Structures are given as C-alpha cells and as structure tokens.
C-alpha positions as CSV (number, residue, x, y, z in Angstrom):
1,X,-2.8,17.0,-51.1
2,X,-3.8,13.9,-49.9
3,X,-7.2,12.7,-48.7
4,X,-8.3,10.7,-45.9
5,X,-11.7,10.4,-43.9
6,X,-10.4,10.4,-40.7
7,X,-6.5,11.3,-39.7
8,X,-5.6,10.3,-36.0
9,X,-3.4,12.3,-34.7
10,X,-0.9,10.2,-32.1
11,X,0.1,6.6,-32.0
12,X,-0.9,5.2,-28.3
13,X,-3.8,3.1,-26.8
14,X,-6.1,6.1,-27.4
15,X,-5.2,7.1,-30.9
16,X,-5.5,3.1,-32.2
17,X,-8.2,2.6,-30.4
18,X,-9.8,5.8,-32.3
19,X,-8.7,4.2,-35.2
20,X,-10.1,1.0,-34.9
21,X,-13.5,2.5,-34.2
22,X,-13.4,4.9,-37.2
23,X,-12.7,2.0,-39.3
24,X,-15.7,0.3,-38.1
25,X,-17.6,3.2,-39.6
26,X,-16.2,2.3,-42.9
27,X,-13.9,5.3,-42.8
28,X,-10.5,5.3,-44.8
29,X,-8.3,6.2,-41.7
30,X,-4.8,7.7,-41.5
31,X,-2.4,7.4,-38.5
32,X,0.4,10.2,-38.1
33,X,2.9,9.0,-35.3
34,X,5.7,11.7,-34.5
35,X,7.7,8.7,-33.1
36,X,10.2,6.6,-35.2
37,X,8.3,3.2,-35.4
38,X,10.4,1.6,-32.6
39,X,9.7,4.2,-30.2
40,X,5.7,4.3,-31.3
41,X,3.1,4.0,-29.0
42,X,3.2,7.0,-26.7
43,X,3.2,6.4,-23.0
44,X,1.2,3.1,-23.4
45,X,4.3,1.6,-24.6
46,X,5.7,2.2,-21.1
47,X,3.1,0.9,-19.1
48,X,3.0,-2.5,-17.4
49,X,-0.5,-2.6,-19.1
50,X,-3.0,-2.5,-15.6
51,X,-6.3,-1.1,-16.8
52,X,-9.3,-0.6,-14.2
53,X,-12.9,-1.5,-15.1
54,X,-16.1,-2.4,-13.6
55,X,-17.0,-6.1,-13.5
56,X,-19.7,-8.0,-11.8
57,X,-17.5,-11.1,-10.6
58,X,-15.4,-14.1,-11.9
59,X,-17.8,-14.6,-14.9
60,X,-17.1,-11.6,-16.1
61,X,-13.2,-12.6,-16.2
62,X,-13.7,-15.8,-17.1
63,X,-15.4,-14.3,-20.8
64,X,-12.5,-11.5,-20.9
65,X,-10.0,-14.3,-20.2
66,X,-11.2,-17.6,-21.8
67,X,-7.7,-19.2,-21.0
68,X,-8.5,-18.6,-17.0
69,X,-7.9,-21.9,-15.6
70,X,-10.5,-23.6,-12.9
71,X,-7.4,-23.9,-10.8
72,X,-6.5,-20.3,-11.2
73,X,-10.3,-19.6,-10.2
74,X,-9.8,-22.0,-7.1
75,X,-7.0,-20.5,-5.4
76,X,-7.9,-16.7,-6.2
77,X,-10.4,-14.2,-4.5
78,X,-11.0,-12.0,-7.7
79,X,-14.0,-10.2,-5.6
80,X,-16.3,-8.0,-7.9
81,X,-15.5,-4.0,-8.7
82,X,-18.6,-2.5,-9.3
83,X,-19.8,0.8,-11.4
84,X,-20.5,2.3,-8.1
85,X,-17.0,1.2,-6.4
86,X,-15.5,2.9,-9.6
87,X,-17.5,6.0,-9.4
88,X,-16.6,6.3,-5.5
89,X,-13.0,5.9,-6.7
90,X,-12.7,8.3,-9.3
91,X,-14.6,11.1,-6.8
92,X,-12.4,10.2,-3.8
93,X,-9.5,10.3,-5.3
94,X,-10.2,13.4,-7.6
95,X,-11.5,15.4,-4.2
96,X,-14.9,15.3,-6.2
97,X,-13.7,17.5,-8.9
98,X,-13.8,15.4,-11.8
99,X,-16.2,16.1,-14.7
100,X,-19.3,14.0,-14.0
101,X,-20.5,13.5,-17.6
102,X,-16.8,12.1,-19.1
103,X,-16.6,10.0,-15.7
104,X,-20.2,8.6,-16.5
105,X,-18.9,7.4,-20.1
106,X,-15.7,6.2,-18.7
107,X,-17.4,4.0,-16.0
108,X,-19.9,3.0,-17.7
109,X,-18.6,1.9,-20.8
110,X,-15.7,0.4,-19.2
111,X,-16.7,-3.1,-19.3
112,X,-17.9,-3.2,-22.8
113,X,-14.8,-1.4,-23.6
114,X,-12.9,-4.2,-22.5
115,X,-14.7,-6.7,-24.7
116,X,-14.1,-4.7,-27.6
117,X,-10.7,-4.4,-27.6
118,X,-10.3,-8.2,-27.0
119,X,-12.4,-8.6,-30.1
120,X,-9.8,-6.3,-31.8
121,X,-6.9,-8.9,-30.7
122,X,-6.0,-7.5,-27.4
123,X,-5.5,-10.7,-24.7
124,X,-5.6,-9.8,-21.0
125,X,-4.2,-11.7,-17.8
126,X,-4.9,-11.4,-14.1
127,X,-2.2,-9.2,-12.4
128,X,-1.2,-11.9,-9.9
129,X,2.2,-10.4,-9.4
130,X,1.4,-7.0,-8.7
131,X,-2.2,-6.7,-7.2
132,X,-2.8,-9.7,-5.2
133,X,-0.4,-11.5,-2.1
134,X,-1.1,-15.2,-1.5
135,X,-2.0,-15.3,2.0
136,X,-3.2,-18.9,3.4
137,X,-2.7,-20.6,0.2
138,X,-4.9,-18.1,-1.8
139,X,-4.5,-14.9,-3.5
140,X,-6.7,-12.2,-2.9
141,X,-6.9,-8.7,-5.4
142,X,-7.2,-5.5,-4.1
143,X,-7.8,-2.1,-5.0
144,X,-10.0,-2.6,-7.7
145,X,-7.2,-3.6,-10.2
146,X,-7.5,-7.0,-11.7
147,X,-6.3,-7.1,-15.1
148,X,-3.3,-6.4,-17.3
149,X,-3.0,-6.6,-21.0
150,X,-0.5,-9.9,-22.1
151,X,2.7,-8.3,-22.8
152,X,2.2,-5.2,-20.5
153,X,2.2,-1.7,-22.8
154,X,4.3,-3.2,-25.4
155,X,2.2,-5.9,-25.7
156,X,-1.0,-3.6,-25.9
157,X,0.5,-1.0,-28.4
158,X,1.4,-4.4,-30.7
159,X,-1.6,-5.7,-30.3
160,X,-3.8,-2.5,-31.3
161,X,-1.1,-2.0,-34.2
162,X,-1.6,-5.3,-35.8
163,X,-5.3,-4.7,-35.3
164,X,-5.2,-1.9,-37.3
165,X,-2.9,-3.2,-40.1
166,X,-5.2,-6.1,-40.4
167,X,-8.0,-3.8,-41.2
168,X,-6.1,-1.8,-43.7
169,X,-5.7,1.0,-41.6
170,X,-2.3,3.3,-42.8
171,X,0.1,3.9,-40.0
172,X,3.0,6.6,-40.7
173,X,5.7,6.9,-38.6
174,X,8.3,9.7,-38.0
175,X,5.4,12.0,-39.2
176,X,5.0,15.0,-36.9
177,X,1.9,17.1,-37.3
178,X,2.3,20.6,-36.8
179,X,-0.9,22.4,-37.3
180,X,-4.3,21.8,-37.9
181,X,-6.1,23.0,-40.9
182,X,-9.3,24.9,-41.3
183,X,-11.7,27.0,-43.0
184,X,-12.2,29.3,-40.6
185,X,-14.6,27.4,-38.6
186,X,-14.4,23.7,-39.5
187,X,-11.1,21.6,-39.3
188,X,-10.2,20.2,-42.8
189,X,-7.1,18.7,-42.1
190,X,-3.5,18.6,-40.9
191,X,0.0,20.1,-41.8
192,X,2.3,17.0,-41.2
193,X,6.1,17.4,-41.7
194,X,8.0,13.8,-42.0
195,X,11.5,13.4,-40.6
196,X,13.8,15.9,-42.5
197,X,10.9,16.6,-45.0
198,X,9.0,19.6,-46.2
199,X,5.5,20.2,-44.5
200,X,2.6,18.3,-46.1
201,X,-1.2,19.2,-46.2
202,X,-3.4,16.2,-45.4
203,X,-7.4,17.1,-46.2
204,X,-9.4,15.2,-44.2
205,X,-13.1,15.2,-43.1
206,X,-12.4,14.9,-39.3
207,X,-9.5,14.8,-37.0
208,X,-8.8,13.2,-33.8
209,X,-6.2,14.5,-31.6
210,X,-4.7,11.8,-29.2
211,X,-1.2,12.6,-28.8
212,X,-0.6,13.1,-24.9
213,X,-0.2,15.4,-22.7
214,X,3.1,17.8,-22.2
215,X,4.9,15.9,-19.8
216,X,7.9,16.0,-21.9
217,X,7.9,19.5,-22.5
218,X,9.9,21.1,-19.5
219,X,8.9,24.7,-20.2
220,X,5.2,23.9,-20.1
221,X,6.0,21.4,-16.8
222,X,7.3,24.8,-15.2
223,X,4.7,27.1,-16.5
224,X,1.9,24.9,-15.3
225,X,3.2,22.8,-12.7
226,X,5.4,25.4,-11.3
227,X,9.0,26.1,-10.6
228,X,11.3,23.0,-10.0
229,X,9.2,20.9,-12.2
230,X,11.7,21.1,-15.1
231,X,14.2,18.9,-13.0
232,X,11.6,15.9,-12.9
233,X,12.2,13.0,-14.9
234,X,9.8,11.7,-17.5
235,X,8.5,8.1,-17.0
236,X,7.8,7.6,-20.5
237,X,8.3,8.9,-23.9
238,X,10.1,11.8,-25.1
239,X,7.7,12.7,-27.5
240,X,4.8,13.9,-25.6
241,X,5.4,18.0,-25.5
242,X,1.7,19.1,-25.9
243,X,1.8,19.6,-29.4
244,X,-2.0,18.5,-30.1
245,X,-3.2,20.8,-27.1
246,X,-1.3,23.5,-28.7
247,X,-2.5,23.1,-32.3
248,X,-6.2,22.8,-30.6
249,X,-6.0,25.8,-28.7
250,X,-4.1,28.0,-31.4
251,X,-7.9,27.7,-33.8
252,X,-10.2,28.5,-30.2
253,X,-10.6,25.3,-28.5
254,X,-11.1,25.7,-24.9
255,X,-8.6,24.3,-21.9
256,X,-10.0,22.4,-19.3
257,X,-8.9,20.7,-16.2
258,X,-6.2,20.6,-13.6
259,X,-3.5,22.3,-15.5
260,X,-1.3,22.4,-12.4
261,X,-1.8,18.8,-12.0
262,X,-0.1,15.8,-13.1
263,X,0.4,11.8,-12.7
264,X,3.6,11.7,-10.7
265,X,5.3,8.7,-8.9
266,X,8.2,7.4,-7.0
267,X,11.0,6.9,-9.6
268,X,14.7,5.6,-9.2
269,X,16.8,8.6,-8.5
270,X,19.4,8.1,-11.5
271,X,16.9,7.1,-13.8
272,X,17.4,8.7,-17.5
273,X,15.6,12.1,-18.3
274,X,12.9,10.1,-20.3
275,X,11.5,6.3,-20.4
276,X,14.0,3.5,-21.2
277,X,12.1,0.8,-23.1
278,X,14.7,-1.7,-22.3
279,X,13.7,-1.3,-18.5
280,X,10.0,-0.3,-19.2
281,X,8.1,0.9,-15.8
282,X,10.7,-1.0,-13.7
283,X,12.3,2.3,-12.5
284,X,9.0,2.8,-10.7
285,X,9.1,2.5,-6.9
286,X,5.8,1.6,-5.5
287,X,6.0,-0.9,-2.3
288,X,6.4,2.0,-0.1
289,X,3.2,1.2,2.2
290,X,5.2,-1.7,3.6
291,X,7.9,0.6,4.6
292,X,8.8,4.4,5.2
293,X,10.4,7.5,3.4
294,X,12.5,9.8,4.8
295,X,13.6,13.1,3.1
296,X,17.2,14.8,3.3
297,X,16.4,16.0,7.0
298,X,15.9,12.1,7.9
299,X,11.8,12.9,8.6
300,X,9.0,11.1,6.9
301,X,6.5,13.4,5.1
302,X,3.8,11.5,4.0
303,X,1.6,8.8,5.6
304,X,2.7,5.6,3.4
305,X,0.1,3.5,4.3
306,X,-2.8,6.1,3.6
307,X,-4.7,3.6,1.3
308,X,-3.7,0.8,-1.5
309,X,-0.8,2.3,-3.4
310,X,-3.0,2.3,-6.3
311,X,-4.8,5.2,-4.9
312,X,-1.9,7.2,-3.7
313,X,1.1,6.6,-6.2
314,X,0.1,8.9,-8.4
315,X,0.1,11.9,-6.2
316,X,3.0,10.7,-3.9
317,X,5.7,11.8,-6.8
318,X,4.7,15.3,-6.4
319,X,5.0,14.9,-2.6
320,X,8.8,14.0,-3.2
321,X,9.1,16.9,-5.1
322,X,8.2,19.4,-2.6
323,X,11.1,18.0,-0.1
324,X,14.6,19.4,-0.1
325,X,16.5,18.5,-3.4
326,X,13.6,16.4,-4.7
327,X,14.5,13.0,-3.6
328,X,13.6,10.5,-0.7
329,X,14.5,7.2,0.2
330,X,12.4,4.4,0.9
331,X,13.7,2.3,3.8
332,X,12.4,-1.5,4.7
333,X,13.4,-4.3,7.1
334,X,13.6,-8.1,6.2
335,X,10.2,-8.7,7.4
336,X,8.5,-7.2,4.2
337,X,11.4,-7.3,1.7
338,X,9.4,-10.6,-0.1
339,X,6.6,-8.6,-0.9
340,X,8.5,-5.6,-2.7
341,X,7.3,-5.8,-6.4
342,X,9.7,-6.9,-9.1
343,X,10.6,-3.3,-9.9
344,X,13.2,-3.5,-6.7
345,X,15.2,-6.4,-8.1
346,X,16.4,-4.6,-11.2
347,X,19.9,-4.1,-12.1
348,X,19.4,-0.4,-12.5
349,X,18.9,0.6,-9.3
350,X,20.0,2.8,-6.5
351,X,20.0,0.8,-3.3
352,X,21.7,0.6,-0.2
353,X,21.8,-2.4,2.4
354,X,23.1,-2.6,6.0
355,X,22.7,-4.7,9.5
356,X,21.9,-1.9,11.4
357,X,19.7,1.3,11.3
358,X,22.7,2.9,12.4
359,X,24.9,1.6,9.2
360,X,22.0,2.3,7.1
361,X,21.4,6.0,7.8
362,X,25.1,6.7,6.9
363,X,24.9,5.1,3.6
364,X,21.8,7.1,2.6
365,X,23.4,9.7,0.4
366,X,22.1,13.4,1.0
367,X,20.5,12.7,4.3
368,X,21.0,14.2,8.0
369,X,22.3,10.4,9.4
370,X,21.5,11.3,12.9
371,X,18.2,12.7,12.4
372,X,17.1,9.6,10.7
373,X,18.0,7.2,13.0
374,X,16.0,9.0,15.9
375,X,12.9,9.3,13.1
376,X,12.8,5.6,12.6
377,X,13.5,4.9,16.6
378,X,10.1,7.1,17.3
379,X,8.4,5.4,14.6
380,X,9.3,1.8,15.6
381,X,8.1,3.1,19.1
382,X,4.7,4.2,18.0
383,X,4.0,1.1,15.9
384,X,0.8,-0.7,17.2
385,X,2.0,-4.4,17.1
386,X,-0.8,-5.7,18.6
387,X,-2.9,-5.2,15.4
388,X,-2.2,-8.2,12.7
389,X,-0.3,-7.4,9.4
390,X,-2.0,-8.0,6.3
391,X,-0.9,-6.6,2.9
392,X,-4.3,-7.7,1.2
393,X,-6.7,-5.5,3.1
394,X,-6.3,-2.2,4.9
395,X,-5.6,-3.7,8.0
396,X,-5.7,-0.6,10.2
397,X,-2.1,-1.7,12.0
398,X,-1.0,2.0,12.2
399,X,1.2,4.5,14.6
400,X,0.0,6.7,17.4
401,X,1.3,9.9,18.5
402,X,3.6,10.7,15.5
403,X,3.3,14.3,13.9
404,X,2.6,12.1,10.4
405,X,1.0,8.7,11.6
406,X,1.1,5.7,9.2
407,X,-2.4,4.5,9.1
408,X,-2.1,0.8,7.7
409,X,0.5,-1.8,7.1
410,X,2.7,-0.1,10.0
411,X,5.6,-2.6,10.9
412,X,8.5,-1.7,13.1
413,X,12.2,-1.4,11.2
414,X,14.0,-3.9,13.5
415,X,14.9,-7.0,11.5
416,X,18.0,-6.9,9.7
417,X,19.1,-6.7,6.7
418,X,17.6,-3.4,5.8
419,X,17.6,-1.9,2.6
420,X,16.7,1.6,1.2
421,X,16.1,2.9,-2.1
422,X,16.5,6.4,-3.4
423,X,13.8,7.8,-5.3
424,X,13.0,11.0,-6.8
425,X,9.6,12.1,-8.7
426,X,8.7,10.6,-12.4
427,X,5.9,12.4,-14.3
428,X,3.5,9.9,-16.1
429,X,1.1,12.3,-17.9
430,X,-0.4,15.9,-17.1
431,X,-3.9,16.3,-16.0
432,X,-4.9,19.8,-18.0
433,X,-6.2,19.7,-21.8
434,X,-8.9,20.3,-23.8
435,X,-12.5,20.4,-23.2
436,X,-14.7,17.7,-25.0
437,X,-18.2,16.8,-24.7
438,X,-19.9,13.4,-24.8
439,X,-19.0,12.5,-28.0
440,X,-15.7,13.4,-27.9
441,X,-16.0,16.5,-30.2
442,X,-13.5,19.4,-29.1
443,X,-15.5,22.4,-27.6
444,X,-14.4,26.0,-28.4
445,X,-13.9,28.9,-25.7
446,X,-18.1,29.3,-26.3
447,X,-18.2,25.8,-25.3
448,X,-19.4,24.9,-28.9
449,X,-18.2,21.7,-31.1
450,X,-15.7,22.6,-33.4
451,X,-17.0,20.8,-36.2
452,X,-14.3,17.7,-37.5
453,X,-12.2,17.9,-34.4
454,X,-12.4,15.4,-31.4
455,X,-9.5,14.2,-28.9
456,X,-9.0,11.3,-26.6
457,X,-6.2,10.0,-24.3
458,X,-3.9,12.1,-21.9
459,X,-4.8,15.4,-23.7
460,X,-8.4,15.6,-22.5
461,X,-8.8,17.4,-19.6
462,X,-11.4,17.3,-16.7
463,X,-11.0,13.8,-15.7
464,X,-8.3,13.3,-13.3
465,X,-7.5,16.3,-10.6
466,X,-4.4,16.1,-8.0
467,X,-4.6,12.0,-8.3
468,X,-5.5,9.1,-9.9
469,X,-6.9,5.4,-9.5
470,X,-4.4,3.1,-11.0
471,X,-5.0,1.9,-14.1
472,X,-7.5,4.4,-15.2
473,X,-5.5,6.1,-18.0
474,X,-5.3,3.3,-20.3
475,X,-9.0,2.5,-19.4
476,X,-10.0,6.5,-20.5
477,X,-7.9,6.3,-23.6
478,X,-9.5,3.2,-25.0
479,X,-13.1,4.5,-24.0
480,X,-12.8,8.1,-25.4
481,X,-10.7,6.8,-28.1
482,X,-13.4,4.5,-29.4
483,X,-16.2,7.3,-28.6
484,X,-13.9,9.8,-30.6
485,X,-13.2,7.1,-33.7
486,X,-16.8,6.3,-33.7
487,X,-17.6,9.7,-34.0
488,X,-15.6,11.0,-36.2
489,X,-16.0,8.0,-38.4
490,X,-19.7,8.6,-38.7
491,X,-19.2,12.3,-39.8
492,X,-16.7,11.5,-42.1
493,X,-18.8,9.0,-44.5
C-alpha cells in the first residue's frame, strides 16, 4: 500500500490543474493516467486549445499575452467579453438549464484562472486563424472567443505536465484506476492496475476524479444518448469510457446533468473511430455558416447561419445524426472558399469539386442528385442579395420563403468552382455526470458531500445542456480543476 495526500484520476487539463492546485497547498500529489504517455492528456490533447474567458479589453489581453505587439493591437479589434456576456451565452445556449451556482464560479473565476495557468507555465496567443477575419485591413474577433494556448491542446497538456514535474508531482502513466476505496463513508484511496500488472491499493486523504466523460463507450452512448449513437465517431481519446463516473456512482454518488446530451460536431465522414493525434482536431468541419448542408435526400435540415459557428457547432453534430444514414454534405462556392478554416485543406478529407451544380450533385455519394439540384436552385432564389455580406458580424443576410431559412451569411451558390465536404457526427464529450458543490465536492444521493471525493472536468454534470459555447470546456476544466485541487489539498494536510 502506498500513501499520498491527494490522488488525481486522469491526465488532462482538469486533472493537471487539480494537481497543481493541490500541490500549492503542500499536498503530496499523485496523478494516475490510464493512457500511455504518448496518448496522455485526455480530450485536452485533441483540442485546438481555444479557451473562453471574461476580459475587460485589450489591457487584460496584454497582461495575459505580454508578447502581443503594438502592431497586433493596432490592426485588431479585440473588443471585450464581459462577465454578463459570458453569463448570457451560457444560459442562452443551454436553454437556461445550466446550474446557476456552478456557472457563477465558471464565469467569475475564468479570468483569474487564466492568469493562474499562465503563472504555471501555460502561454496563450490570439486565435487569428479561426476567430477573426480581416476586413478593410483590420481583424475583428467575434463570438466571445479570442485566445488559445500556444501549441493548441498538445501544447496546453505539455505545459501543464511540465509544470507538475517542476513541482515534484508524480505522474504515473498506463495506470488505470478501477475502484474507489472507502471505509463505508469516507473515500480513503483508489484501486489501481498498471498495464499487465496486479491491482494495487493506493491510500490517500483525498481523491479528485478528472477522467472525462463516457463518449468513448459505445454501450453507454447508446444507453444514454440513444439508438444509433454507437455509430458516431469519437473526436478525441479512446480512454474516456466513463470509469470515473461509474466508480463514484458505485459508492452512492448522485448523477446530474444532461445525460442524453453531448458536445457533437460535424466531423469528416471517413475519419477513424477515435481521434488521431497526428491530425488533431482537423477532421472537424466548422465553416458551414458560409455555405449550406444537405442530407441524403438532398435537403437542407438546419439554419446554417443561425449564429456564429462557436454557438452552434457543438449541437449540429447531433442534427447530422438525425439524418438518413448519419451523414451530410457541406457545399460552398468560390466566393467563400477563402474563408474556409484550415481544416478544409488537410490531406485526409472527403471532398468533391465541380464546375457546375449539376456535376457536383452527381458526385455527392449517397445523395439524391435531382433533389439536391432543386434545393440549391430554391435556396439561391431566396437569398436577399441586397443585404451586405460580412463574416465578422451576424450580418442579417438571409433567405426568405424557405422551409428552413438561413438567417445570416446567406450567399447564392453561383460562382464556380464548387466544393463539397462529407461529414458525419463526431462526439467530443458527454454532458451528464456527477453532482458537485461549489467546492467541487462530489455529492451523494442525499446531496451530502462524500468526504474525501472531488471532481472536475467533463464528468461534472449540470454545466452544459443541449449545446455549448465554444472554448468553455477547457475553461470549465481549469476552473473546477483548480477548485477541486485546492479543496482536496486543504483537507489532506
């Protein structure tokens, strides 16, 4: 039997933030990551590293990113993203169902947690390539999302890992936790098995669960998300199978949140079953607001311009899952292809091009070509071309008279060459999980704190329902990881 003050279960952003916060409180910390080192970091390693937080203006950004030059500032409208805007976005996209106490923490502590992460070695840069378009010689950021970690998700994980190692925190890879140890009420440690090894018991004064959701578990996806979800691709790690949730439920923890909901995006139709670290998040296809999406019947099925993509992308994957044979094609013409994100230019892509709509429709595998041609003709005729097109704002350039009108960025598909990209659903993380209080203590079914047990990251329920504002997952993991680590560290010493 080995003894530590705090054991962290998981190895991603939330887990490593918890480890660093526990160590700040003089705790002896062990991080147990079930993945091998080259696949470590959970879903955090597969992200682009975008992080949403409240900031008051460019002075906050200059403090966070001291390398931001005067030239960058002069050519960029960074705007502001107030706490009130963050609250509005969280409540609006979750249909006002998110837990108000947890969201209060998420929003109010977002900025201070960013500066804390910077103190631990994480570096940030503006997201010029994905969240700002240059209009009249000046970049303008939109959608409340301005900053990403240098090196994306891999850079974030590596920076936090190095921060842990500098502070003497032990990280053990290939170490799968299979159960929580209790004395009937208090959590006293974990049962862990190394690769090809026998089970070991590790005693601890506190345990933090930060091992992700159940998105990589096809049986649980089908059970909780619904029939057909076993077919969905997994954007990230193959290791997030819900083990941390299961272990806590086994000792009486309360479940919470949107168990039938998940973060799900448009993902290349021929992407592998799980995420590919060599490709990262580039299988995603998020420029749909500038084109249209059609299903196998050749019909549009969503308002592609309902909002900025970072307020719709996490729910439109589920809409694709509802379509015949679980796929769709995104279609663009040459007027907008310069606006497509870098992910549309990778080698591993399912793409068709043509010089006429008729030729393109015939190439779209699985699609009723005649119906698709008629759909595009009707769409083109409905575009209100007298409204200026502007990708940096919700421009109100719309269609009128269609069964599903496009409300922003509507542009007729009339300028060849035309491009189309096949997408299916890629699950990022699940929304259902464990119930925690504002100290990140896991609650039991009677809503009492389970002594010695804390949680952070994807497996915390109650924060996201139905949808998700882009960049909030990493922020939530960091905020609640820091809270969980601090709480666990204080009770353990």
